[in-house]
C-alpha positions in Angstrom: 32.9 9.2 8.9 31.7 10.5 5.6 28.2 9.3 4.4 28.1 7.4 1.1 25.5 8.0 -1.4 25.3 4.1 -2.0 22.2 2.4 -0.6 22.9 0.4 2.6 22.8 -3.3 1.7 20.6 -4.1 4.8 21.0 -7.1 6.9 21.8 -10.4 5.5 20.3 -13.0 7.9 21.9 -16.3 7.3 18.9 -18.2 8.7 16.5 -16.3 6.5 18.3 -15.3 3.3 15.1 -15.0 1.3 13.3 -13.3 3.9 16.1 -10.7 4.5 16.3 -10.1 0.6 12.5 -9.7 0.4 12.7 -7.3 3.2 15.4 -5.2 1.4 13.4 -5.3 -1.9 10.2 -4.2 -0.1 12.0 -1.3 1.6 13.6 -0.1 -1.7 10.3 -0.4 -3.5 8.6 1.4 -0.7 11.2 4.2 -0.7 10.8 4.6 -4.6 7.1 4.6 -4.1 7.2 7.3 -1.4 9.4 9.5 -3.7 6.8 9.2 -6.5 3.9 9.8 -4.3 5.5 12.9 -2.7 5.4 14.5 -6.2 1.7 14.1 -5.9 1.4 15.4 -2.3 0.6 11.9 -1.0 2.0 9.4 1.4 1.2 5.6 1.7 -1.5 4.3 1.8 -3.4 7.4 0.7 -3.0 6.5 -3.0 -4.4 3.0 -2.3 -7.4 4.5 -0.5 -7.9 6.8 -3.5 -7.8 3.9 -6.1 -9.9 1.7 -3.9 -12.7 4.4 -3.6 -12.5 4.9 -7.5 -13.0 1.3 -8.1 -15.6 0.6 -5.4 -17.4 4.0 -4.9 -18.7 5.2 -1.5 -17.4 2.6 1.0 -17.9 2.0 4.8 -14.9 3.1 6.7 -14.8 -0.3 8.5 -14.3 -1.8 5.0 -11.3 0.4 4.4 -9.9 -0.8 7.8 -10.4 -4.4 6.7 -8.9 -3.7 3.1 -5.8 -1.9 4.5 -5.2 -4.5 7.2 -4.4 -1.8 9.7 -5.9 -0.8 13.0 -8.8 1.4 13.1 -7.0 4.4 14.7 -4.3 4.4 12.1 -6.8 4.3 9.2 -8.8 7.1 10.9 -5.8 9.3 11.0 -5.0 8.6 7.4 -8.7 9.5 6.4 -8.6 12.5 8.6 -5.5 13.9 6.7 -7.0 13.0 3.3 -10.2 14.8 4.4 -8.2 17.9 5.4 -6.6 17.8 2.0 -10.1 17.6 0.5 -9.4 14.3 -1.2 -12.2 12.4 0.5 -15.3 13.2 2.3 -16.6 11.2 5.4 -20.4 11.1 6.0 -22.6 9.3 8.5 -23.9 6.0 7.1 -27.4 6.1 6.2 -28.0 2.6 7.6 -25.8 2.7 10.7 -25.6 5.9 12.6 -22.4 4.8 14.5 -20.5 4.2 11.2 -19.0 6.5 8.6 -18.9 6.1 4.9 -16.0 7.4 2.8 -16.2 8.8 -0.8 -13.9 10.7 -3.1 -14.2 14.4 -3.7 -13.7 15.9 -7.2 -10.2 16.6 -6.2 -9.5 13.0 -5.1 -11.2 11.6 -8.2 -9.1 14.0 -10.6 -5.8 12.7 -8.7 -6.5 9.1 -9.5 -5.2 9.0 -13.0 -2.0 10.6 -11.8 -1.8 7.9 -9.0 -2.2 5.2 -11.6 0.6 6.8 -13.7 2.9 6.9 -10.6 2.2 3.2 -10.0 3.0 2.4 -13.6 6.2 4.4 -13.4 7.0 2.5 -10.1 6.4 -0.8 -11.8 8.6 0.3 -14.8 11.5 1.3 -12.6 11.3 -1.7 -10.3 10.6 -4.5 -12.7 11.5 -3.0 -16.1 14.8 -5.0 -16.2 13.0 -8.3 -15.8 12.1 -10.4 -18.9 8.5 -11.4 -19.2 9.2 -14.8 -18.1 11.1 -13.5 -15.0 8.0 -11.4 -14.2 5.8 -14.3 -14.5 7.8 -16.4 -12.2 8.2 -13.6 -9.7 4.4 -13.0 -9.6 3.8 -16.7 -9.0 6.5 -16.8 -6.4 5.3 -13.7 -4.6 1.8 -14.9 -4.6 2.9 -18.2 -3.0 4.9 -16.4 -0.3 1.9 -14.0 0.4 -0.5 -16.9 0.8 1.9 -19.0 3.0 2.4 -16.0 5.2 -1.3 -15.3 5.5 -1.9 -18.9 6.3 0.9 -18.9 8.9 -0.6 -15.8 10.5 -4.0 -17.3 10.6 -2.6 -20.6 12.2 -0.7 -18.6 14.7 -4.2 -17.2 15.9 -5.3 -20.8 16.5 -2.3 -22.1 18.4 -2.8 -22.9 22.2 
């Protein structure tokens, strides 16, 4: 059977119409982001690490694990790849010999403006058709969904 160039509509889950639509939107947004990042030689979440370090400076690796919300081994693998690409440098913490600190290299610092430009382009391509009012409503709605999901995840940890 021939493959179509049309995007696959995804799964429409009758019991979760908003959740299934949100998942489709997130996947489409992530695919577009991946394409824009590939032009920079990056993969997610490397760009977020670069921007975090640009905003916060030298940071304990454990803080990046917390910030990214991923397991330690996954973050370590991401940082190792970034280190090989000479985007970051990891050094022993001066206050805790078991911990590592992470900082930008000159190459990583120089890439940050291009990452911000890619994110601006992603924003334009994904949300450029929305009016200002629609953007405001979407931002409010997504923040509410995020907060409810976080609260539900925290509540799940306290269930018997």
